[in-house]
TITITOR-840223 format. One record per residue (C-alpha): residue in one letter; z, x, y. Coordinates in steps of 0.05 Angstrom, whole numbers, plus 5000, padded with zeros to 4 digits. Each point is the difference from the previous one (the first is absolute). Layout:
// TITITOR-840223
AZXY ...
This chain:
// TITITOR-840223
M500050005000 N501950555049 F493650364983 I495849395015 R503849875065 G498750725019 V492649934988 I499749365041 G505350125052 G500250725021 Q499650734982 A505450314955 P502250735010 G496750524957 P492950104975 Q495949355002 P495949784940 S492549905007 G496949315003 A497550054928 E506950194975 T503349435038 I495049514972 Q501150264930 K507649915007 L499049305027 C495449834942 D505350264951 R505249585035 V495549384994 A498950144926 S507150184980 S504749605045 T503649424966 L502449685065 L495049555035 E502650235068 D498350734983 R493049824978 R499049585061 D502150575047 A495450484963 V494049545006 R501649895074 A499950765009 L493350054964 K497249465046 S502150405061 L496650634973 S493749664972 K495850055063 K501650735015 Y499850244928 R494749514974 M497350474947 E506850194972 V502849294998 G493649754969 T499850514944 Q507450014983 A502849315016 M494549504982 D502249894928 H507349935022 L498149495053 I496149584950 N505950034953 I504449735056 L495249415007 Q500849864926 T507550094992 D503349825066 R496749325011 S506649685018 D501050425063 S495049825055 E502150585045 I498250554951 L493549644982 G498150005074 Y501550745007 A495950174938 L494049585023 D500250305070 T500150704970 L494049854955 Y496349715059 N501350625042 I497150474948 I493949574984 C498249735069 N495250405043 D502749935070 E493749905041 E503549865066 E502150725012 E495050435035 Q498550564952 D494650514988 E494349764956 T501650514946 I507449824999 Q498249264997 K495250124942 Q505450384962 A504949435012 D494949494975 D498950424937 L507550044989 G500849255006 A494349884951 Q503150514952 F506949675001 T496849314994 E496150224938 T506450284971 L503749355012 I494749544970 Q498850434938 D504849524967 P497849295016 E507149774988 H502050325065 V495549535039 T502549414960 L507150235017 L498349985074 L497249294992 T506549804968 V504050325056 L496249565050 E503449394970 E506550235033 F501049595063 D504250535036 F496350255061 H501850734988 V496849964931 R494049555010 W497350325064 P499850734976 G497149744934 V494349665038 K498650635040 L500150444938 L495049574963 T495549995061 A500150765003 L498450044926 L494049545009 K497550415059 N500250654961 Q497649764931 G497549295011 V495649904939 Q505250254950 V505849615030 Q495749375004 G498550064926 I507450064983 I502049415043 L494349584972 V502550064928 S507349945019 P502949314984 M500749595063 G498650645040 V495549685053 S504449385003 R506150425019 L496250325056 M497549325025 D507349785007 L500650495057 L495949545045 A505449474992 D505750475021 S503649735062 R500950715028 E493850165041 V500450754988 I499449914925 R494749475007 N495850435047 D500650614956 G498349554941 L493449845036 L498550745004 L501750084926 L495349434980 Q494550305043 Q500350654960 L500749624935 T493849575009 K495250555023 G494050024955 N503149634941 A496949324987 A504849824944 I506250115043 Q496549635058 K499049394956 I507250014976 V502650065071 A495549435023 F502349544945 E507350175017 N499049565062 A498650605045 F495049635045 E505149455016 R505550505016 L495750465042 L497149435041 D507049735012 I502350695025 I493950055046 T501649325030 E507450165008 E498350665035 G495449675050 S493050074969 S495550435043 D505550105052 G504750284947 G502050724989 I498950534948 V502449544944 V494049545011 E495550614995 D503350204934 C499149294972 L492650005020 L498950684968 L503149744936 L495649385002 L493850445008 N502150404939 L500849374959 L493349685021 K495050565011 N495250074942 N504249534957 S496149364986 S505749694960 N505050065057 Q494849765050 N498849374959 F507549904993 F500850085076 K494649495013 E502349504947 G507150055027 S497649755069 Y502350645033 I493650065041 Q502449405040 R506350375017 M496050565033 K497449565057 P506350035044 W499550765001 F493949965046 E502649505051 V499850425063 G501649725069 D495849995063 D503750595028 N497950594957 S502350565046 G504950524978 W498950034925 S505050474967 A497650544952 Q503849664943 K496649335014 V493250335000 T501750334933 N502549364970 L494049595022 H495350544975 L503249974931 M499749235001 L492650025014 Q499050504944 L503749524954 V495149455017 R494250474987 V502750194932 M499549264979 V492749945021 S497550704989 P492750074978 V502250414940 N503749394972 S496649524952 P495549515038 G503749394972 A506950265021 T497450195069 S496749335011 S506349634980 C504350405048 Q495049905056 K500349254988 S507650005002 M500150415065 F495549505034 Q503849404975 C506850265022 G497550205069 L500750754990 L492750135019 Q500849585063 Q506250415019 L496250654991 C494449765044 T505149835053 I502450734999 L492750215002 M498749635065 A506950135032 T501050485058 G504950595002 V499550154925 P500350754985 A493450314982 D501950214929 I502849314985 L493749685027 T495750454958 E503949864936 T499949255017 I492450025005 N499650354932 T504749494970 V496149405027 S493750344973 E502550004929 V503049305005 I493249715018 R495650464957 G495749584953 S503949355015 Q495549475031 V505849575025 N503550585033 Q493550275029 D498549325031 Y506949975031 F499250705028 A493349815031 S503549425036 V505550445031 N499250105075 A503150525045 P504649745055 S495150185056 N496549615054 P495149774977 P502350034927 R496050484957 P499650044924 A504650524970 I493950324966 V496750125068 V506450295029 L500850474941 L492750225003 M500950165074 S505550494979 M495650304945 V494250185045 N504750255056 E500450754996 R506650015038 Q503749644945 P503950414948 F495950234940 V504549684947 L499749335037 R492450015001 C500050154925 A504749424988 V495549525040 L494050234960 Y503849874935 C502049315025 F492849835016 Q497750244932 C505449584965 F498149405041 L492850054975 S501850174928 K497049464954 N499349565063 Q492849795007 K502049485051 G503250535044 Q494050464991 G495449455024 E504449865061 I499950745020 V492450074991 A498949345037 T503250305063 L494250505002 L494449494993 P496249795063 S501449254990 T507650084999 I501350535053 D504749765056 A499250415063 N506849775028 S504350264943 I500750634959 S498449914926 A501350444940 G492650154993 Q499550245071 L506050464991 L497050294936 C493350135033 G503450315059 G504050464955 L493950154958 F496350305059 S505750285042 A501150735017 D506150054955 S498150234930 L506249694969 S498349325031 N492950084972 W502750134931 C505149445001 A495049495027 A494750204949 V504949944942 A502749335026 L492949725006 A498450264930 H505849594973 A497149385033 L493950114955 Q503650204937 D497249624939 N496949485046 L492449974997 T499649425049 Q503550385056 K495850624987 E493849595013 Q503249655060 L501950675032 L492650185001 R499249485056 V504750355047 Q496450275062 L503050495050 A498150115073 T499650755011 S498250045073 L496849605056 G492549904995 K499650194927 P499349514942 P506049894955 V500450384934 S503249794935 L506850244980 L497050344940 Q495150385044 Q505450205050 C504350304944 T494150424976 N498650215072 I507150265008 L499450374934 S493750365023 Q503450225065 G504550484962 S506949745021 K506750234971 V500950044925 Q505249454999 T495449535038 R494150144954 V504249924937 G502549325024 L492949765016 L497250254934 M505649644962 L498349375039 L492550064985 C501350144926 T504549394994 W495249575040 I493550134961 S503150074930 N498249414955 C495949705058 P492450114992 I498549665067 A504550495037 V496650584962 T493349745024 H502549965072 F502750714996 L493550284970 H495849625050 N502150515053 Q495250574989 E505050525025 N505849864952 V497250304935 P497650655033 F506850085033 L503749914934 T495550484962 A500750515056 Q507649954999 I500350074924 S495250584994 E503250455052 N505250524981 L505849855046 G507250225004 E506149734964 D501349485054 E493149704992 R500249964924 L503349325001 V494749735047 Q494550264954 G503349664940 L500449345037 C492750055022 A498150124927 L504049394981 L496649585053 L493150224977 G501949884928 I502149285017 C493249915033 I496850184933 Y504649624954 Y500049345039 N492750055022 D495849384986 N493450385013 S498249525057 L498050595045 E493850354974 N501750675032 Y507250014974 T499949754929 K504750284948 E494850454972 K497850285067 L507250135022 K501350384935 Q493750415010 L502350155070 I506850244974 E496650444948 K495450325051 R504650085060 I506950094967 G499550074926 K503449554950 E505350504979 N501550175072 F500449265017 V505049874944 E504150615021 K500449765072 L501949314975 G505950314963 F502750305065 I503449335013 T504549974940 K501550745003 H502949955070 E507550135003 L501449375040 Y496149554952 S505349984945 R505649875050 A496449395028 A498449744930 Q507449974981 K502349405041 P497049495049 Q504450185060 P496750515046 V505350555007 F497750655031 P504050605027 S495550065060 P494049645032 E495350564979 Q501349864927 M498249275006 L493450014963 F500049554939 D501749274989 H503049754935 E494849454988 F494450495014 T502550474946 R499449424951 L492849895023 V498450744990 K502949994931 E495849394982 L493450275028 E500050744988 G498149954927 V494749465007 I496750365058 T499750654961 K496649644942 A495349635047 V497750665033 H498750344933 K496149424970 S492550024998 S495649415017 E498549894926 E507449994984 E501249515056 K494449554974 K502950044930 E506949855027 E497349415039 E496649744937 V506450104962 K503749635054 K495149434998 T500549984924 L507550005004 E499849455052 Q495449594955 H504650144942 D506049805042 N496449365020 I498549844927 V507250154981 T502449565056 Q495549434978 Y502550074928 K507150015025 D498849365040 L496749684939 I505950214956 R504949715051 E496149345001 Q499949984924 D507450154997 A501349435049 Q495749534958 I503550224936 Q506749885032 E497749325024 L497449824930 K506650234969 E503749545048 Q495449424982 V500950134925 A507650025009 S499749355040 M495649654948 S504450244944 S506049715035 Q496349345011 N497849994927 E507250094978 Q502249445046 M494549554973 Q501850164928 A507249815015 T497649365033 V495649824940 T505850134953 Q504549565042 Q494849445003 L499050034924 S507549934992 Q500149405047 I494049684963 Q503750094934 Q506249675031 H495749415025 K497049934930 D506949974969 Q502249485051 Y493749604987 N501250004925 I507349775011 L497749425045 K494549814950 L505149954944 K504749595043 L494349535020 G498249894927 K507249804985 D500149515058 N493549684977 Q502949894930 S506249675028 Q495749555045 S495749774941 C506249824960 S502749575057 Q493749575011 G501849474946 D504649585043 G498349815072 S507149875023 Q502250654969 V494350365037 N502049695065 G507250194988 L497950714982 Q495650045062 T505849805045 E504650484966 E494950565005 L498849845074 T507450045013 Q500550664964 L493950255038 K503449835067 E506250364979 E495950614980 V496349975067 E506649965037 E502550594959 L493650385019 R501449875073 K507050274994 Q497450614963 H494650095053 A505449995055 L504150494959 L494050454992 Q498849995075 T507150205013 L499750554948 L493450245029 K503250095069 D505750374967 K495050454965 D496450145066 A506650225030 L501550424939 I493250345004 D501250185073 S506850274983 L497050404942 R495450355049 L505850195044 E505150164946 A496650584965 A506550224968 Q500949384955 P494550024947 V504349664947 E501049375042 A492549985014 S498450014925 A505149444989 R496849585054 G493250134970 S502449704934 E502449385038 N493149935030 T497150034930 E504749434977 L497849575059 L492750114981 K501649764930 E503349375027 L493849875043 E495750054937 V504449484965 L499449525060 R492550094998 S499749824926 Q504449385013 S495449785055 Q494150064954 S503649594947 Q501449455051 S492649995017 V498649894927 E505149434997 I496849675061 D493350024965 Q503349664941 L502649465046 K493149895027 T497549934929 E505449494984 K498349615064 Q492749954978 E502349764931 L504449465031 V494249775045 R495649964940 K505249604961 A500849545060 E492649865003 A499849874926 G506049535005 S496949585054 S494649764951 D505149794947 T504449385001 V506150335025 P505149615041 S499150075075 S507150255007 A498550584953 G493650165038 S503549985067 L505550434970 D494850524978 T496749975069 A506650125035 K501750574954 L493150285012 A500849965075 E506850334997 L497250544955 E494350125049 S504850065058 R504350484961 L493950394979 T497650055072 A506850245022 Q500350494943 T493050265017 T502150115072 E506350354978 T496050434951 Q495050195055 R505850225045 L503050384942 K493450374990 E499950205073 E507150254995 T498050384937 K494250335037 S504850225055 L504750274947 V494250394968 K498350295068 S507350195011 R499950314931 A494150445018 D503550235064 L506250124960 E496250424949 Q497050425056 Q506850125031 L502850154931 A494750534989 S501650345066 A507449964985 T498750304931 S496350605032 T505750085050 V505049994943 A496150544964 I500050445062 L507449895010 Q501450164927 T496250665008 E504050175062 K506449814964 S498350484943 K498750565051 L506649865034 Q503650004934 T496850674983 E502250285067 V507049734989 Q500350344932 E497750665031 S505249935056 K505449884949 K497850614961 E500150435064 Q506849715018 D502750184931 D497350715008 L503350065068 L506649754972 M499650524945 L498650555052 L505849765042 A504650014940 D497850714983 Q501150205073 D507049705000 Q501650374936 K497650665031 I504149885063 H506149844958 S499250644959 L499150415064 K506349705030 L503750184937 K497550725005 L502150035073 K506949744982 D500450534945 L498350535052 G505749765044 E495949645053 T502449355029 V495249444983 E500749305027 D497549444956 E496049425028 D505749534984 D504750435042 L495050015057 D499249254996 T507549915000 R500750475060 D494549645037 Q503349334986 T506750285025 D496750245064 D496849325010 D506749664990 D503250475050 E494649845051 D501049254988 E507550075011 D498750385066 D495349455022 D505249484984 E505250375040 D495250045058 
């Protein structure tokens, strides 16, 4: 103890030990002391010496310090000292002003100690475990130590953390720490952790990082916030840049909408702080990451749509047209708007409608083009405006037409400045950079648009008073022949190549000027310096386009004659060599990498990205076209014609096959429909045969009954009085039967209404198929009763016919009796009986007729009832099917429930066994019954307190 106090506190008398010896003794004390206080004092002493004697402490004490982290976890103070010591020997202090050599040695030392520490991955896992300690003096140095490790050996430490269980999740918890120092250093740690590792970036994103970071940005004041906002934005850039999965997650989580408030700037934009400029610059970069041209087209389009719908594009355009915005923020805003509208028709249309707050209002495009052709504007701003114009015209034929229309004679407005006028002014100004920018911008107005290439041929320019106007095409070639600056000529040649490519009419117009071809051949054939090589290559490309897209409409400049001219004046091999100067230029590959024009200086602004694509497309075909002979061209044309004919034949066969497929499909549908109809008809025929058989059986039964009635009638004809008595009795019985039929008819009507109600309820109550089947059986019984009534009615008709026969017999007897010598009283008696019989017969006939009508109505009701019964039967079948499905699902649910109960029982058994083991180990374990009893006791106490209150 005294030795340690002497080291820390002051000098002891006698010879002093060296630093290495002191550190060795401290390390021995850390390793051998049994008292925690002694170890703590020794580690504190090592911490105080770690900066001055970094090498000695690192080489001698590192293992002892790691051992402290493993063994003394209960003492936060010694853990903090150990972590601080490790941080001091690993961290490269960049704030101190040191010589470059000394700084490099320090960096190498930090990397060496870092490599020693992470040789055992368990050491990094140990540090992640230490971070779970909430104590400030432990967690904060642990965060700084891990950050230093990631700075020195990022890839290796990332790999260890990635495979460590819950490693990234533990680090994400730092963002939720209430102590701002730890949270802010946690941001720096996550920045280092997510650099260049897509797997860790995805894990961090799915640990709700976007939500937390955006909340922190809002809490800190968004763009007006401090360095913490900058750290959050840098971490967001790490998570989203070149990571399509995280970008999609960011968009799907509706986080794009939360970016809009960042760009709400006020009218007074004076006095922007450096931190605000930095924050807003990073925010704009974050927007550009989501809509970068290197992303997949689908993802970019989706993000562009979201930015327009949430008003983010509108907010960016407001900054674009605002006053007092710093130049670098304005430049980055223009680049951001460019990529938000690139290739999106809706966004491009909105941008075209934006007006600058001037008097009179001018379109934003016109205002931006004024800056582009103004040589006093900053170079990066002019490049940004050119990029914005290119993005506005990308895949926007409507916008291309509007720009070209401002150059046509019929649409020129002398009272206002148009985009076309600005482009022409820049094209022919004295500033070579304005020439190049205007030429490239106009070339983009013609990109992949044959109509606008032909329209631009109509543009006429007034050169000077008293001279006739010349075409824009002619004026461009005139400036070329005047030998202007290289940058101007390169821009004009790129414009001409884009203009006449894939446009035979423009080629004809170009060749119609007798001076153009000699100028090109002269430029190509000369041996010029390095600076002129690019111009020679572009002239060769322009002449090659004149050959490849030549329609041979000019007799003096056909394909064959132009090739002969090249062979005589230049030489084919020399021509191809000069053509290759374009792609061999050092600035060509840089421009081909990305669409945005980024150049270190104005002098290096020579190539446009879209033009490099055109060169790549045409270089090979022009080389082939120049080397081909006329015979080869004829053969190739014949082959093309043959292929076109073949393609036409194939197309015709394809159309025929499509028609036949459609017909076959239609016939298949007809066959299926006819098969279904046939099955229905077969079922109908079977049903009708069954009904016919039933009618035959009913007819046979009625025939037998009629035969029995006739036999009984013939037996009763012997006695007249007996016949009359029988007739009266039969008539009475017939009336009773008719009355009974009426009652049954009323009952059937009532039952029919009940069945209608039941059918309606069956349609609504799909869950009761059993009741429906029962009701169907009741309907069947009613139909049987109706059949019985019908047979009774038929029997009554037979009996009425018998009565008529008896009446005729009595009349005949009466007529025969009138000729005999029968007493008058007997004759009058027979006459009276006959009259009474006739009246009864008439009444009975009327009653029978009414009964027949009622029977007909019953038959009709029976048909309706049968139809309703059929529909009810089908409904019952459907309900029974659904019932069986439900029963199957119930059985499956019961089975799953039984499985869950078995799992729960096994789980309870495992919990019980674990509790027994804990009790055996001496741990206190509370059972659920005890907890329930305790909770009930607490509730009772609370109730008593409430009662006392």
